[in-house]
C-alpha positions, 0 to 999 in steps of 0.5 A: 248809715249802715242801712243806706244802699250805696251804689258803685258807679264805676262797677256799673260803668264797667258792667255796661262797657263790653270792651273793659277787661273786667266786663265779664266779672261784673255780669250777674249770673243769669238764672233763666233765658229764652232758648231758640225754640221758645222754651224757657231754660233754667240754670240748674246750677243757680243758688235756690234752684229746685230740681225735679227731685224737689231738692233745693240747691243750698248756697254755702258761700254765705252770700245769702246769710245775714241782713247785710247780704240783702243790701247792694254792696259796692263791688271792689274793682281790682284793675289790671296792673300795668308794669314797665320793668325796663322802660324804652323811654320816659314821658315826663309829667309835671302836675300842678298838684294844687293843694297837694293833690291831683286836679282834674286837669292833672289827670287829663294830662296823665291820660295824655302821657299814657297815650304817648307812652304806649306799652313800652314807655313809662310815665314819670311824674315830677312832684315838687314838695310834700303832697297828699295824693294817694291815687297815683297808681290809678292816675297812670303814674309808672315812676314818681320823682319827688323833689322836696326841700325848702328851696321849692317852697312857695313861688320858686320858678327858677329853682324848679326849672333847675330841678327839671333840668336835672331830671332832663339830663338824667332821664332824657324824656321823649316828651315833657308835659305840663298843664297850660294853667294859671296854677303854675304849670303855664309859667313853669313850662314856658320858663323851662322851654326858654332854658332848653331853648326849645319852642313848646306847643301851647294850649294843646287839646289833641294829639294825632300821630306826629301832630298836635292841635292847640287853640289859637285866636282867643280860642276860636281857631285851631293851630296844627303843628308837628309834635314838639318835645315840650307840650303845654296841654289844655283841660280835657286834652285826653281822657283820664286813665280808668282801666289800669293801675300802675306801679308808682315806683319811686325814683331819685336824682343821681345828683344833688341840687344846689340852691341857686341865688334866686332873683325872685323873693317870695313874700308869702300868700296875700290874704284875700276876702273869700267873698271877692273871689268869683265862684267859678275860680273859688277853691272852697265853696260853702253852699246853702239850700232850702234846708238851712234855717239859720242863715246868720249861722250859715254866714258865720260858718262860711267866714270861720272856714274862709270859704266862698259862699254859694247857694241853690236856686231855691235859696236864691228864689226865696231871697236868702242869697244873691242871684250871682251866688247861684250854683248849677246849670242855671247859675254858675258851673264851679270847679272847686277843690272842696264843695260843701252843700248844706241843706241841698237835696241835689236837683239835676241842674245843681248836680250838673253845676258841681260835676267838676268839683273834686270833693263834695261834702253834704250836710242833710237830714235826708239820707236818701237825697241825690246830694248824699249819693253824689257826696264823697263825705256825708253828714246826716243831721240838723244843719244848725247843730252841725254848723255850730259844732264845726265853728267850735272845732275851727276855733279850737284848732286855731287856738291850739295853733296859737298856743303852739306858736307861742 
């Protein structure tokens, strides 16, 4: 693994973007160039340059020493810190936080909030319950308010509306932004708007000045209206924050929230067969390709993980998987939170189909394939042995949980 050359797509993008504040730092030192009179000029200060006296410049920084320096190392980009010591106003964002992490829809929403906040305002993110997110700083959050407690567990829209009312009374945000999604933001935003007796703008995909544009007519028409205080934004309403990092200062409510007598009782999640979930809506996809030799073991692993099965085009063409399970540009575009690719090399059509997935795990024998380069976590080895070890680990975890419960 240590010999694999890792690319940094973000550093490469900054090197190409002349408007980025770190563009100059990403440019390589030019050793020679053509002068205006056609003469090749050389950088006499470059490492390894041999002057007219035959003396070679020595690199004393250690960059040329050792085998590790010969490999292309990922450049750690330190984004400029954006600080708002005394905010003139707040833009409040209530992300869905599906699985305790920011989704791509949430990041688009924070990008829109960053545009509305400008340089004087602060983006206040309101999160319910415990979370696992550690990238609020690069997502554009200036202030973070976590409302935790058993009152917000499960499906509790009335209690959450009460919490948002308390935030509204204390911070008086200029705008409220919620994702117009089926994961809770759409319903919560409409309930919150009813409690405030305000009319929200729904399915907003663009904001221009004091006007917002939302989708209407089954998504076939655009509806323009004055920008209201409460906005329910659609996917890709704005570009995510990518050029700054933020303080993420924690804030708290000045008053304690009393638990209200809810008229809704949460009876818990309903068990659903993963095979019955459409791949376009699945959160966890276990996908197999040409590298899978034991398909019975593959199905057993997917069942043990509780994942929805998928496949590459090669596996479908060979008859191992059904056509409706094909992932990719020629199949189904997926937006899973976790996508596990077993024995899939990563054709361009397949990579296009998983472009919106948050986390990609690759299991493959070839450490140089494109899927390994795309993956957030790579496991190099024989798929059968890895899948069997994965099943054993899941069973051991579940048996330990049962013993602890007993």
